[in-house]
PyMOL Python script that loads the backbone (N, CA, C, O; Angstrom):
from pymol import cmd

cmd.read_pdbstr("""\
ATOM      1  N   UNK A   1      43.967 122.764 -19.337  1.00  0.00           N
ATOM      2  CA  UNK A   1      43.356 123.881 -18.663  1.00  0.00           C
ATOM      3  C   UNK A   1      44.427 124.673 -17.901  1.00  0.00           C
ATOM      4  O   UNK A   1      44.399 125.903 -17.871  1.00  0.00           O
ATOM      5  N   UNK A   2      45.378 123.943 -17.283  1.00  0.00           N
ATOM      6  CA  UNK A   2      46.460 124.617 -16.565  1.00  0.00           C
ATOM      7  C   UNK A   2      47.230 125.535 -17.503  1.00  0.00           C
ATOM      8  O   UNK A   2      47.678 126.611 -17.107  1.00  0.00           O
ATOM      9  N   UNK A   3      47.378 125.105 -18.733  1.00  0.00           N
ATOM     10  CA  UNK A   3      48.113 125.866 -19.731  1.00  0.00           C
ATOM     11  C   UNK A   3      47.487 127.244 -19.953  1.00  0.00           C
ATOM     12  O   UNK A   3      48.195 128.202 -20.264  1.00  0.00           O
ATOM     13  N   UNK A   4      46.161 127.350 -19.796  1.00  0.00           N
ATOM     14  CA  UNK A   4      45.449 128.608 -20.006  1.00  0.00           C
ATOM     15  C   UNK A   4      45.132 129.333 -18.703  1.00  0.00           C
ATOM     16  O   UNK A   4      44.352 130.285 -18.686  1.00  0.00           O
ATOM     17  N   UNK A   5      45.746 128.874 -17.609  1.00  0.00           N
ATOM     18  CA  UNK A   5      45.599 129.583 -16.346  1.00  0.00           C
ATOM     19  C   UNK A   5      44.428 129.155 -15.477  1.00  0.00           C
ATOM     20  O   UNK A   5      44.131 129.806 -14.475  1.00  0.00           O
ATOM     21  N   UNK A   6      43.759 128.067 -15.849  1.00  0.00           N
ATOM     22  CA  UNK A   6      42.649 127.573 -15.035  1.00  0.00           C
ATOM     23  C   UNK A   6      43.166 126.499 -14.091  1.00  0.00           C
ATOM     24  O   UNK A   6      43.918 125.608 -14.486  1.00  0.00           O
ATOM     25  N   UNK A   7      42.754 126.602 -12.861  1.00  0.00           N
ATOM     26  CA  UNK A   7      43.180 125.626 -11.864  1.00  0.00           C
ATOM     27  C   UNK A   7      42.166 124.481 -11.824  1.00  0.00           C
ATOM     28  O   UNK A   7      40.994 124.673 -11.503  1.00  0.00           O
ATOM     29  N   UNK A   8      42.651 123.294 -12.156  1.00  0.00           N
ATOM     30  CA  UNK A   8      41.786 122.109 -12.128  1.00  0.00           C
ATOM     31  C   UNK A   8      42.502 121.002 -11.364  1.00  0.00           C
ATOM     32  O   UNK A   8      43.730 120.944 -11.318  1.00  0.00           O
ATOM     33  N   UNK A   9      41.716 120.145 -10.779  1.00  0.00           N
ATOM     34  CA  UNK A   9      42.282 119.050 -10.007  1.00  0.00           C
ATOM     35  C   UNK A   9      42.226 117.772 -10.847  1.00  0.00           C
ATOM     36  O   UNK A   9      41.516 116.821 -10.520  1.00  0.00           O
ATOM     37  N   UNK A  10      42.988 117.778 -11.924  1.00  0.00           N
ATOM     38  CA  UNK A  10      43.017 116.633 -12.832  1.00  0.00           C
ATOM     39  C   UNK A  10      44.465 116.180 -12.991  1.00  0.00           C
ATOM     40  O   UNK A  10      45.364 116.988 -13.224  1.00  0.00           O
ATOM     41  N   UNK A  11      44.668 114.878 -12.860  1.00  0.00           N
ATOM     42  CA  UNK A  11      45.994 114.314 -13.035  1.00  0.00           C
ATOM     43  C   UNK A  11      46.108 113.835 -14.486  1.00  0.00           C
ATOM     44  O   UNK A  11      45.624 112.757 -14.830  1.00  0.00           O
ATOM     45  N   UNK A  12      46.743 114.634 -15.318  1.00  0.00           N
ATOM     46  CA  UNK A  12      46.839 114.360 -16.742  1.00  0.00           C
ATOM     47  C   UNK A  12      47.525 113.022 -17.014  1.00  0.00           C
ATOM     48  O   UNK A  12      47.089 112.262 -17.878  1.00  0.00           O
ATOM     49  N   UNK A  13      48.597 112.736 -16.277  1.00  0.00           N
ATOM     50  CA  UNK A  13      49.315 111.479 -16.476  1.00  0.00           C
ATOM     51  C   UNK A  13      48.420 110.281 -16.170  1.00  0.00           C
ATOM     52  O   UNK A  13      48.504 109.250 -16.838  1.00  0.00           O
ATOM     53  N   UNK A  14      47.572 110.418 -15.170  1.00  0.00           N
ATOM     54  CA  UNK A  14      46.663 109.325 -14.826  1.00  0.00           C
ATOM     55  C   UNK A  14      45.637 109.106 -15.951  1.00  0.00           C
ATOM     56  O   UNK A  14      45.281 107.971 -16.268  1.00  0.00           O
ATOM     57  N   UNK A  15      45.177 110.195 -16.535  1.00  0.00           N
ATOM     58  CA  UNK A  15      44.234 110.079 -17.649  1.00  0.00           C
ATOM     59  C   UNK A  15      44.889 109.351 -18.824  1.00  0.00           C
ATOM     60  O   UNK A  15      44.274 108.480 -19.440  1.00  0.00           O
ATOM     61  N   UNK A  16      46.128 109.705 -19.130  1.00  0.00           N
ATOM     62  CA  UNK A  16      46.855 109.056 -20.218  1.00  0.00           C
ATOM     63  C   UNK A  16      47.057 107.569 -19.914  1.00  0.00           C
ATOM     64  O   UNK A  16      46.876 106.724 -20.791  1.00  0.00           O
ATOM     65  N   UNK A  17      47.428 107.255 -18.690  1.00  0.00           N
ATOM     66  CA  UNK A  17      47.626 105.853 -18.307  1.00  0.00           C
ATOM     67  C   UNK A  17      46.334 105.055 -18.419  1.00  0.00           C
ATOM     68  O   UNK A  17      46.344 103.912 -18.876  1.00  0.00           O
ATOM     69  N   UNK A  18      45.235 105.646 -18.008  1.00  0.00           N
ATOM     70  CA  UNK A  18      43.939 104.971 -18.105  1.00  0.00           C
ATOM     71  C   UNK A  18      43.555 104.771 -19.574  1.00  0.00           C
ATOM     72  O   UNK A  18      43.035 103.720 -19.946  1.00  0.00           O
ATOM     73  N   UNK A  19      43.809 105.771 -20.392  1.00  0.00           N
ATOM     74  CA  UNK A  19      43.498 105.661 -21.816  1.00  0.00           C
ATOM     75  C   UNK A  19      44.304 104.530 -22.450  1.00  0.00           C
ATOM     76  O   UNK A  19      43.780 103.755 -23.251  1.00  0.00           O
ATOM     77  N   UNK A  20      45.580 104.445 -22.085  1.00  0.00           N
ATOM     78  CA  UNK A  20      46.412 103.360 -22.611  1.00  0.00           C
ATOM     79  C   UNK A  20      45.907 101.994 -22.152  1.00  0.00           C
ATOM     80  O   UNK A  20      45.963 101.025 -22.910  1.00  0.00           O
ATOM     81  N   UNK A  21      45.422 101.912 -20.939  1.00  0.00           N
ATOM     82  CA  UNK A  21      44.989 100.613 -20.415  1.00  0.00           C
ATOM     83  C   UNK A  21      43.716 100.105 -21.079  1.00  0.00           C
ATOM     84  O   UNK A  21      43.499  98.894 -21.126  1.00  0.00           O
ATOM     85  N   UNK A  22      42.874 100.984 -21.589  1.00  0.00           N
ATOM     86  CA  UNK A  22      41.639 100.539 -22.239  1.00  0.00           C
ATOM     87  C   UNK A  22      41.730 100.547 -23.758  1.00  0.00           C
ATOM     88  O   UNK A  22      40.787 100.141 -24.437  1.00  0.00           O
ATOM     89  N   UNK A  23      42.855 101.004 -24.299  1.00  0.00           N
ATOM     90  CA  UNK A  23      42.992 101.091 -25.748  1.00  0.00           C
ATOM     91  C   UNK A  23      42.814  99.739 -26.424  1.00  0.00           C
ATOM     92  O   UNK A  23      42.121  99.647 -27.437  1.00  0.00           O
ATOM     93  N   UNK A  24      43.421  98.697 -25.886  1.00  0.00           N
ATOM     94  CA  UNK A  24      43.284  97.363 -26.482  1.00  0.00           C
ATOM     95  C   UNK A  24      41.837  96.882 -26.438  1.00  0.00           C
ATOM     96  O   UNK A  24      41.390  96.174 -27.340  1.00  0.00           O
ATOM     97  N   UNK A  25      41.119  97.257 -25.415  1.00  0.00           N
ATOM     98  CA  UNK A  25      39.714  96.871 -25.286  1.00  0.00           C
ATOM     99  C   UNK A  25      38.849  97.612 -26.306  1.00  0.00           C
ATOM    100  O   UNK A  25      37.971  97.018 -26.932  1.00  0.00           O
ATOM    101  N   UNK A  26      39.099  98.893 -26.467  1.00  0.00           N
ATOM    102  CA  UNK A  26      38.283  99.712 -27.359  1.00  0.00           C
ATOM    103  C   UNK A  26      38.655  99.536 -28.826  1.00  0.00           C
ATOM    104  O   UNK A  26      37.789  99.561 -29.702  1.00  0.00           O
ATOM    105  N   UNK A  27      39.934  99.360 -29.086  1.00  0.00           N
ATOM    106  CA  UNK A  27      40.418  99.209 -30.458  1.00  0.00           C
ATOM    107  C   UNK A  27      41.225  97.911 -30.519  1.00  0.00           C
ATOM    108  O   UNK A  27      42.452  97.937 -30.419  1.00  0.00           O
ATOM    109  N   UNK A  28      40.534  96.769 -30.686  1.00  0.00           N
ATOM    110  CA  UNK A  28      41.246  95.491 -30.641  1.00  0.00           C
ATOM    111  C   UNK A  28      42.252  95.316 -31.773  1.00  0.00           C
ATOM    112  O   UNK A  28      43.237  94.595 -31.612  1.00  0.00           O
ATOM    113  N   UNK A  29      42.026  95.954 -32.901  1.00  0.00           N
ATOM    114  CA  UNK A  29      42.959  95.869 -34.016  1.00  0.00           C
ATOM    115  C   UNK A  29      43.385  97.286 -34.384  1.00  0.00           C
ATOM    116  O   UNK A  29      42.555  98.132 -34.716  1.00  0.00           O
ATOM    117  N   UNK A  30      44.661  97.524 -34.319  1.00  0.00           N
ATOM    118  CA  UNK A  30      45.180  98.843 -34.659  1.00  0.00           C
ATOM    119  C   UNK A  30      45.013  99.052 -36.159  1.00  0.00           C
ATOM    120  O   UNK A  30      45.461  98.227 -36.955  1.00  0.00           O
ATOM    121  N   UNK A  31      44.374 100.147 -36.547  1.00  0.00           N
ATOM    122  CA  UNK A  31      44.178 100.388 -37.983  1.00  0.00           C
ATOM    123  C   UNK A  31      45.512 100.632 -38.692  1.00  0.00           C
ATOM    124  O   UNK A  31      46.385 101.340 -38.191  1.00  0.00           O
ATOM    125  N   UNK A  32      45.637 100.038 -39.844  1.00  0.00           N
ATOM    126  CA  UNK A  32      46.846 100.222 -40.651  1.00  0.00           C
ATOM    127  C   UNK A  32      46.438 100.507 -42.087  1.00  0.00           C
ATOM    128  O   UNK A  32      45.315 100.217 -42.501  1.00  0.00           O
ATOM    129  N   UNK A  33      47.346 101.065 -42.818  1.00  0.00           N
ATOM    130  CA  UNK A  33      47.123 101.292 -44.247  1.00  0.00           C
ATOM    131  C   UNK A  33      47.989 100.309 -45.014  1.00  0.00           C
ATOM    132  O   UNK A  33      49.185 100.525 -45.206  1.00  0.00           O
ATOM    133  N   UNK A  34      47.363  99.230 -45.447  1.00  0.00           N
ATOM    134  CA  UNK A  34      48.073  98.212 -46.210  1.00  0.00           C
ATOM    135  C   UNK A  34      48.319  98.751 -47.625  1.00  0.00           C
ATOM    136  O   UNK A  34      47.587  99.625 -48.089  1.00  0.00           O
ATOM    137  N   UNK A  35      49.328  98.242 -48.299  1.00  0.00           N
ATOM    138  CA  UNK A  35      49.613  98.703 -49.653  1.00  0.00           C
ATOM    139  C   UNK A  35      48.403  98.632 -50.587  1.00  0.00           C
ATOM    140  O   UNK A  35      48.208  99.518 -51.419  1.00  0.00           O
ATOM    141  N   UNK A  36      47.592  97.581 -50.451  1.00  0.00           N
ATOM    142  CA  UNK A  36      46.410  97.466 -51.307  1.00  0.00           C
ATOM    143  C   UNK A  36      45.435  98.615 -51.041  1.00  0.00           C
ATOM    144  O   UNK A  36      44.794  99.107 -51.969  1.00  0.00           O
ATOM    145  N   UNK A  37      45.319  99.042 -49.787  1.00  0.00           N
ATOM    146  CA  UNK A  37      44.452 100.177 -49.453  1.00  0.00           C
ATOM    147  C   UNK A  37      44.973 101.472 -50.059  1.00  0.00           C
ATOM    148  O   UNK A  37      44.203 102.286 -50.568  1.00  0.00           O
ATOM    149  N   UNK A  38      46.255 101.650 -50.002  1.00  0.00           N
ATOM    150  CA  UNK A  38      46.870 102.861 -50.549  1.00  0.00           C
ATOM    151  C   UNK A  38      46.681 102.905 -52.067  1.00  0.00           C
ATOM    152  O   UNK A  38      46.331 103.942 -52.631  1.00  0.00           O
ATOM    153  N   UNK A  39      46.919 101.762 -52.718  1.00  0.00           N
ATOM    154  CA  UNK A  39      46.783 101.717 -54.180  1.00  0.00           C
ATOM    155  C   UNK A  39      45.347 101.934 -54.635  1.00  0.00           C
ATOM    156  O   UNK A  39      45.118 102.642 -55.616  1.00  0.00           O
ATOM    157  N   UNK A  40      44.370 101.342 -53.945  1.00  0.00           N
ATOM    158  CA  UNK A  40      42.979 101.551 -54.343  1.00  0.00           C
ATOM    159  C   UNK A  40      42.592 103.012 -54.160  1.00  0.00           C
ATOM    160  O   UNK A  40      41.871 103.577 -54.982  1.00  0.00           O
ATOM    161  N   UNK A  41      43.070 103.618 -53.085  1.00  0.00           N
ATOM    162  CA  UNK A  41      42.781 105.037 -52.855  1.00  0.00           C
ATOM    163  C   UNK A  41      43.394 105.926 -53.918  1.00  0.00           C
ATOM    164  O   UNK A  41      42.736 106.828 -54.436  1.00  0.00           O
ATOM    165  N   UNK A  42      44.651 105.672 -54.244  1.00  0.00           N
ATOM    166  CA  UNK A  42      45.335 106.478 -55.264  1.00  0.00           C
ATOM    167  C   UNK A  42      44.689 106.341 -56.632  1.00  0.00           C
ATOM    168  O   UNK A  42      44.735 107.265 -57.445  1.00  0.00           O
ATOM    169  N   UNK A  43      44.089 105.188 -56.884  1.00  0.00           N
ATOM    170  CA  UNK A  43      43.449 104.944 -58.173  1.00  0.00           C
ATOM    171  C   UNK A  43      41.953 105.199 -58.144  1.00  0.00           C
ATOM    172  O   UNK A  43      41.229 104.832 -59.070  1.00  0.00           O
ATOM    173  N   UNK A  44      41.501 105.826 -57.080  1.00  0.00           N
ATOM    174  CA  UNK A  44      40.095 106.242 -56.915  1.00  0.00           C
ATOM    175  C   UNK A  44      39.112 105.083 -57.073  1.00  0.00           C
ATOM    176  O   UNK A  44      38.077 105.196 -57.730  1.00  0.00           O
ATOM    177  N   UNK A  45      39.478 103.962 -56.442  1.00  0.00           N
ATOM    178  CA  UNK A  45      38.618 102.790 -56.476  1.00  0.00           C
ATOM    179  C   UNK A  45      37.895 102.638 -55.143  1.00  0.00           C
ATOM    180  O   UNK A  45      38.416 103.029 -54.098  1.00  0.00           O
ATOM    181  N   UNK A  46      36.708 102.075 -55.185  1.00  0.00           N
ATOM    182  CA  UNK A  46      35.904 101.796 -54.006  1.00  0.00           C
ATOM    183  C   UNK A  46      36.673 100.849 -53.082  1.00  0.00           C
ATOM    184  O   UNK A  46      37.178  99.820 -53.529  1.00  0.00           O
ATOM    185  N   UNK A  47      36.761 101.192 -51.804  1.00  0.00           N
ATOM    186  CA  UNK A  47      37.546 100.395 -50.862  1.00  0.00           C
ATOM    187  C   UNK A  47      37.005  98.976 -50.709  1.00  0.00           C
ATOM    188  O   UNK A  47      37.748  98.072 -50.328  1.00  0.00           O
ATOM    189  N   UNK A  48      35.736  98.774 -50.999  1.00  0.00           N
ATOM    190  CA  UNK A  48      35.148  97.447 -50.918  1.00  0.00           C
ATOM    191  C   UNK A  48      35.657  96.501 -51.997  1.00  0.00           C
ATOM    192  O   UNK A  48      35.355  95.308 -51.964  1.00  0.00           O
ATOM    193  N   UNK A  49      36.418  97.012 -52.944  1.00  0.00           N
ATOM    194  CA  UNK A  49      36.986  96.174 -53.998  1.00  0.00           C
ATOM    195  C   UNK A  49      38.214  95.392 -53.533  1.00  0.00           C
ATOM    196  O   UNK A  49      38.698  94.517 -54.250  1.00  0.00           O
ATOM    197  N   UNK A  50      38.713  95.699 -52.351  1.00  0.00           N
ATOM    198  CA  UNK A  50      39.965  95.090 -51.900  1.00  0.00           C
ATOM    199  C   UNK A  50      39.929  93.563 -51.971  1.00  0.00           C
ATOM    200  O   UNK A  50      40.798  92.958 -52.598  1.00  0.00           O
ATOM    201  N   UNK A  51      38.960  92.946 -51.353  1.00  0.00           N
ATOM    202  CA  UNK A  51      38.916  91.478 -51.337  1.00  0.00           C
ATOM    203  C   UNK A  51      38.726  90.885 -52.736  1.00  0.00           C
ATOM    204  O   UNK A  51      39.445  89.955 -53.103  1.00  0.00           O
ATOM    205  N   UNK A  52      37.770  91.403 -53.533  1.00  0.00           N
ATOM    206  CA  UNK A  52      37.643  90.848 -54.887  1.00  0.00           C
ATOM    207  C   UNK A  52      38.911  91.022 -55.731  1.00  0.00           C
ATOM    208  O   UNK A  52      39.228  90.163 -56.554  1.00  0.00           O
ATOM    209  N   UNK A  53      39.627  92.115 -55.535  1.00  0.00           N
ATOM    210  CA  UNK A  53      40.872  92.342 -56.276  1.00  0.00           C
ATOM    211  C   UNK A  53      41.922  91.309 -55.879  1.00  0.00           C
ATOM    212  O   UNK A  53      42.574  90.714 -56.737  1.00  0.00           O
ATOM    213  N   UNK A  54      42.081  91.102 -54.581  1.00  0.00           N
ATOM    214  CA  UNK A  54      43.058  90.122 -54.099  1.00  0.00           C
ATOM    215  C   UNK A  54      42.691  88.726 -54.606  1.00  0.00           C
ATOM    216  O   UNK A  54      43.551  87.983 -55.080  1.00  0.00           O
ATOM    217  N   UNK A  55      41.420  88.382 -54.502  1.00  0.00           N
ATOM    218  CA  UNK A  55      40.957  87.058 -54.948  1.00  0.00           C
ATOM    219  C   UNK A  55      41.189  86.866 -56.447  1.00  0.00           C
ATOM    220  O   UNK A  55      41.707  85.832 -56.868  1.00  0.00           O
ATOM    221  N   UNK A  56      40.811  87.854 -57.245  1.00  0.00           N
ATOM    222  CA  UNK A  56      40.973  87.758 -58.698  1.00  0.00           C
ATOM    223  C   UNK A  56      42.446  87.686 -59.092  1.00  0.00           C
ATOM    224  O   UNK A  56      42.802  86.960 -60.020  1.00  0.00           O
ATOM    225  N   UNK A  57      43.296  88.424 -58.402  1.00  0.00           N
ATOM    226  CA  UNK A  57      44.722  88.398 -58.736  1.00  0.00           C
ATOM    227  C   UNK A  57      45.333  87.034 -58.400  1.00  0.00           C
ATOM    228  O   UNK A  57      46.184  86.537 -59.137  1.00  0.00           O
ATOM    229  N   UNK A  58      44.901  86.435 -57.296  1.00  0.00           N
ATOM    230  CA  UNK A  58      45.416  85.100 -56.942  1.00  0.00           C
ATOM    231  C   UNK A  58      44.912  84.044 -57.923  1.00  0.00           C
ATOM    232  O   UNK A  58      45.674  83.177 -58.351  1.00  0.00           O
ATOM    233  N   UNK A  59      43.628  84.117 -58.279  1.00  0.00           N
ATOM    234  CA  UNK A  59      43.058  83.146 -59.215  1.00  0.00           C
ATOM    235  C   UNK A  59      43.754  83.183 -60.572  1.00  0.00           C
ATOM    236  O   UNK A  59      43.896  82.152 -61.230  1.00  0.00           O
ATOM    237  N   UNK A  60      44.181  84.357 -60.984  1.00  0.00           N
ATOM    238  CA  UNK A  60      44.787  84.529 -62.302  1.00  0.00           C
ATOM    239  C   UNK A  60      46.307  84.652 -62.255  1.00  0.00           C
ATOM    240  O   UNK A  60      46.953  84.882 -63.277  1.00  0.00           O
ATOM    241  N   UNK A  61      46.866  84.499 -61.068  1.00  0.00           N
ATOM    242  CA  UNK A  61      48.313  84.540 -60.890  1.00  0.00           C
ATOM    243  C   UNK A  61      48.926  85.823 -61.469  1.00  0.00           C
ATOM    244  O   UNK A  61      49.903  85.782 -62.217  1.00  0.00           O
ATOM    245  N   UNK A  62      48.329  86.955 -61.106  1.00  0.00           N
ATOM    246  CA  UNK A  62      48.853  88.265 -61.507  1.00  0.00           C
ATOM    247  C   UNK A  62      49.049  89.106 -60.250  1.00  0.00           C
ATOM    248  O   UNK A  62      48.476  88.809 -59.202  1.00  0.00           O
ATOM    249  N   UNK A  63      49.847  90.141 -60.358  1.00  0.00           N
ATOM    250  CA  UNK A  63      50.053  91.039 -59.226  1.00  0.00           C
ATOM    251  C   UNK A  63      48.816  91.902 -59.031  1.00  0.00           C
ATOM    252  O   UNK A  63      48.260  92.432 -59.994  1.00  0.00           O
ATOM    253  N   UNK A  64      48.385  92.042 -57.775  1.00  0.00           N
ATOM    254  CA  UNK A  64      47.194  92.853 -57.522  1.00  0.00           C
ATOM    255  C   UNK A  64      47.416  94.307 -57.884  1.00  0.00           C
ATOM    256  O   UNK A  64      46.463  95.013 -58.216  1.00  0.00           O
ATOM    257  N   UNK A  65      48.661  94.770 -57.828  1.00  0.00           N
ATOM    258  CA  UNK A  65      48.933  96.170 -58.175  1.00  0.00           C
ATOM    259  C   UNK A  65      48.619  96.433 -59.648  1.00  0.00           C
ATOM    260  O   UNK A  65      48.077  97.484 -59.990  1.00  0.00           O
ATOM    261  N   UNK A  66      48.960  95.477 -60.522  1.00  0.00           N
ATOM    262  CA  UNK A  66      48.651  95.629 -61.955  1.00  0.00           C
ATOM    263  C   UNK A  66      47.149  95.706 -62.172  1.00  0.00           C
ATOM    264  O   UNK A  66      46.662  96.503 -62.974  1.00  0.00           O
ATOM    265  N   UNK A  67      46.429  94.869 -61.450  1.00  0.00           N
ATOM    266  CA  UNK A  67      44.975  94.857 -61.566  1.00  0.00           C
ATOM    267  C   UNK A  67      44.383  96.170 -61.062  1.00  0.00           C
ATOM    268  O   UNK A  67      43.464  96.712 -61.675  1.00  0.00           O
ATOM    269  N   UNK A  68      44.895  96.672 -59.970  1.00  0.00           N
ATOM    270  CA  UNK A  68      44.399  97.942 -59.419  1.00  0.00           C
ATOM    271  C   UNK A  68      44.627  99.082 -60.405  1.00  0.00           C
ATOM    272  O   UNK A  68      43.730  99.891 -60.641  1.00  0.00           O
ATOM    273  N   UNK A  69      45.826  99.146 -60.981  1.00  0.00           N
ATOM    274  CA  UNK A  69      46.118 100.218 -61.937  1.00  0.00           C
ATOM    275  C   UNK A  69      45.183 100.153 -63.146  1.00  0.00           C
ATOM    276  O   UNK A  69      44.702 101.180 -63.625  1.00  0.00           O
ATOM    277  N   UNK A  70      44.933  98.947 -63.626  1.00  0.00           N
ATOM    278  CA  UNK A  70      44.058  98.797 -64.792  1.00  0.00           C
ATOM    279  C   UNK A  70      42.617  99.158 -64.438  1.00  0.00           C
ATOM    280  O   UNK A  70      41.933  99.816 -65.221  1.00  0.00           O
ATOM    281  N   UNK A  71      42.155  98.732 -63.266  1.00  0.00           N
ATOM    282  CA  UNK A  71      40.793  99.080 -62.841  1.00  0.00           C
ATOM    283  C   UNK A  71      40.659 100.587 -62.661  1.00  0.00           C
ATOM    284  O   UNK A  71      39.618 101.165 -62.974  1.00  0.00           O
ATOM    285  N   UNK A  72      41.704 101.216 -62.160  1.00  0.00           N
ATOM    286  CA  UNK A  72      41.696 102.668 -62.015  1.00  0.00           C
ATOM    287  C   UNK A  72      41.632 103.359 -63.363  1.00  0.00           C
ATOM    288  O   UNK A  72      40.911 104.343 -63.526  1.00  0.00           O
ATOM    289  N   UNK A  73      42.380 102.852 -64.324  1.00  0.00           N
ATOM    290  CA  UNK A  73      42.343 103.419 -65.681  1.00  0.00           C
ATOM    291  C   UNK A  73      40.951 103.319 -66.295  1.00  0.00           C
ATOM    292  O   UNK A  73      40.535 104.179 -67.071  1.00  0.00           O
ATOM    293  N   UNK A  74      40.245 102.257 -65.934  1.00  0.00           N
ATOM    294  CA  UNK A  74      38.894 102.046 -66.467  1.00  0.00           C
ATOM    295  C   UNK A  74      37.819 102.756 -65.639  1.00  0.00           C
ATOM    296  O   UNK A  74      36.631 102.689 -65.954  1.00  0.00           O
ATOM    297  N   UNK A  75      38.261 103.442 -64.566  1.00  0.00           N
ATOM    298  CA  UNK A  75      37.361 104.211 -63.703  1.00  0.00           C
ATOM    299  C   UNK A  75      36.194 103.358 -63.173  1.00  0.00           C
ATOM    300  O   UNK A  75      35.029 103.753 -63.226  1.00  0.00           O
ATOM    301  N   UNK A  76      36.557 102.183 -62.666  1.00  0.00           N
ATOM    302  CA  UNK A  76      35.569 101.285 -62.090  1.00  0.00           C
ATOM    303  C   UNK A  76      34.913 101.914 -60.871  1.00  0.00           C
ATOM    304  O   UNK A  76      35.592 102.553 -60.067  1.00  0.00           O
ATOM    305  N   UNK A  77      33.617 101.745 -60.722  1.00  0.00           N
ATOM    306  CA  UNK A  77      32.883 102.289 -59.578  1.00  0.00           C
ATOM    307  C   UNK A  77      32.143 101.167 -58.865  1.00  0.00           C
ATOM    308  O   UNK A  77      31.998 100.068 -59.400  1.00  0.00           O
ATOM    309  N   UNK A  78      31.676 101.450 -57.655  1.00  0.00           N
ATOM    310  CA  UNK A  78      30.935 100.468 -56.870  1.00  0.00           C
ATOM    311  C   UNK A  78      29.778  99.928 -57.694  1.00  0.00           C
ATOM    312  O   UNK A  78      29.090 100.674 -58.391  1.00  0.00           O
ATOM    313  N   UNK A  79      29.579  98.631 -57.603  1.00  0.00           N
ATOM    314  CA  UNK A  79      28.528  97.994 -58.368  1.00  0.00           C
ATOM    315  C   UNK A  79      29.060  97.274 -59.600  1.00  0.00           C
ATOM    316  O   UNK A  79      28.318  96.552 -60.267  1.00  0.00           O
ATOM    317  N   UNK A  80      30.328  97.465 -59.904  1.00  0.00           N
ATOM    318  CA  UNK A  80      30.922  96.833 -61.086  1.00  0.00           C
ATOM    319  C   UNK A  80      31.892  95.712 -60.692  1.00  0.00           C
ATOM    320  O   UNK A  80      32.868  95.453 -61.397  1.00  0.00           O
ATOM    321  N   UNK A  81      31.621  95.058 -59.578  1.00  0.00           N
ATOM    322  CA  UNK A  81      32.510  94.024 -59.071  1.00  0.00           C
ATOM    323  C   UNK A  81      32.750  92.898 -60.076  1.00  0.00           C
ATOM    324  O   UNK A  81      33.830  92.308 -60.100  1.00  0.00           O
ATOM    325  N   UNK A  82      31.750  92.600 -60.902  1.00  0.00           N
ATOM    326  CA  UNK A  82      31.888  91.522 -61.872  1.00  0.00           C
ATOM    327  C   UNK A  82      32.998  91.797 -62.883  1.00  0.00           C
ATOM    328  O   UNK A  82      33.559  90.865 -63.458  1.00  0.00           O
ATOM    329  N   UNK A  83      33.315  93.065 -63.099  1.00  0.00           N
ATOM    330  CA  UNK A  83      34.372  93.413 -64.055  1.00  0.00           C
ATOM    331  C   UNK A  83      35.776  93.140 -63.514  1.00  0.00           C
ATOM    332  O   UNK A  83      36.728  93.032 -64.287  1.00  0.00           O
ATOM    333  N   UNK A  84      35.906  93.028 -62.197  1.00  0.00           N
ATOM    334  CA  UNK A  84      37.234  92.803 -61.609  1.00  0.00           C
ATOM    335  C   UNK A  84      37.816  91.498 -62.124  1.00  0.00           C
ATOM    336  O   UNK A  84      38.965  91.459 -62.562  1.00  0.00           O
ATOM    337  N   UNK A  85      37.032  90.430 -62.075  1.00  0.00           N
ATOM    338  CA  UNK A  85      37.503  89.131 -62.553  1.00  0.00           C
ATOM    339  C   UNK A  85      37.751  89.151 -64.058  1.00  0.00           C
ATOM    340  O   UNK A  85      38.713  88.554 -64.541  1.00  0.00           O
ATOM    341  N   UNK A  86      36.894  89.826 -64.786  1.00  0.00           N
ATOM    342  CA  UNK A  86      37.047  89.930 -66.241  1.00  0.00           C
ATOM    343  C   UNK A  86      38.351  90.632 -66.607  1.00  0.00           C
ATOM    344  O   UNK A  86      39.089  90.167 -67.476  1.00  0.00           O
ATOM    345  N   UNK A  87      38.630  91.747 -65.945  1.00  0.00           N
ATOM    346  CA  UNK A  87      39.855  92.503 -66.217  1.00  0.00           C
ATOM    347  C   UNK A  87      41.079  91.676 -65.807  1.00  0.00           C
ATOM    348  O   UNK A  87      42.094  91.683 -66.503  1.00  0.00           O
ATOM    349  N   UNK A  88      40.983  90.968 -64.684  1.00  0.00           N
ATOM    350  CA  UNK A  88      42.092  90.121 -64.242  1.00  0.00           C
ATOM    351  C   UNK A  88      42.393  89.033 -65.278  1.00  0.00           C
ATOM    352  O   UNK A  88      43.557  88.746 -65.558  1.00  0.00           O
ATOM    353  N   UNK A  89      41.354  88.434 -65.841  1.00  0.00           N
ATOM    354  CA  UNK A  89      41.545  87.413 -66.867  1.00  0.00           C
ATOM    355  C   UNK A  89      42.194  88.006 -68.117  1.00  0.00           C
ATOM    356  O   UNK A  89      43.022  87.354 -68.753  1.00  0.00           O
ATOM    357  N   UNK A  90      41.825  89.234 -68.471  1.00  0.00           N
ATOM    358  CA  UNK A  90      42.421  89.903 -69.631  1.00  0.00           C
ATOM    359  C   UNK A  90      43.901  90.184 -69.384  1.00  0.00           C
ATOM    360  O   UNK A  90      44.721  90.039 -70.291  1.00  0.00           O
ATOM    361  N   UNK A  91      44.245  90.588 -68.156  1.00  0.00           N
ATOM    362  CA  UNK A  91      45.644  90.882 -67.831  1.00  0.00           C
ATOM    363  C   UNK A  91      46.491  89.620 -67.823  1.00  0.00           C
ATOM    364  O   UNK A  91      47.691  89.666 -68.094  1.00  0.00           O
ATOM    365  N   UNK A  92      45.869  88.504 -67.515  1.00  0.00           N
ATOM    366  CA  UNK A  92      46.594  87.226 -67.473  1.00  0.00           C
ATOM    367  C   UNK A  92      47.111  86.853 -68.859  1.00  0.00           C
ATOM    368  O   UNK A  92      48.165  86.229 -68.984  1.00  0.00           O
ATOM    369  N   UNK A  93      46.368  87.234 -69.901  1.00  0.00           N
ATOM    370  CA  UNK A  93      46.723  86.860 -71.279  1.00  0.00           C
ATOM    371  C   UNK A  93      47.856  87.656 -71.771  1.00  0.00           C
ATOM    372  O   UNK A  93      48.289  87.476 -72.910  1.00  0.00           O
TER     373      UNK A  93
END
""", "prot")
cmd.dss("prot")
cmd.show_as("cartoon", "prot")
cmd.util.cbc("prot")
cmd.orient("prot")
């Protein structure tokens, strides 16, 4: 407000300090973009596929990135979770 010529009795630094002090309380886990999230997004896959993709890749001893690329090529959509394991098994061969 001071920047636009309005006189206010607000201590901006105090507001910032208070915001920092409650940040851990309000946001207990800082959001991050893990590589698996980035790859699913780039391949236009439903974000809920993350856990099934990781699980299927571990079960079949394949890289999750390969599985993500293949699922993206097949244009998998929400509701087709059963195909994740099937595709992972095919990639294993």
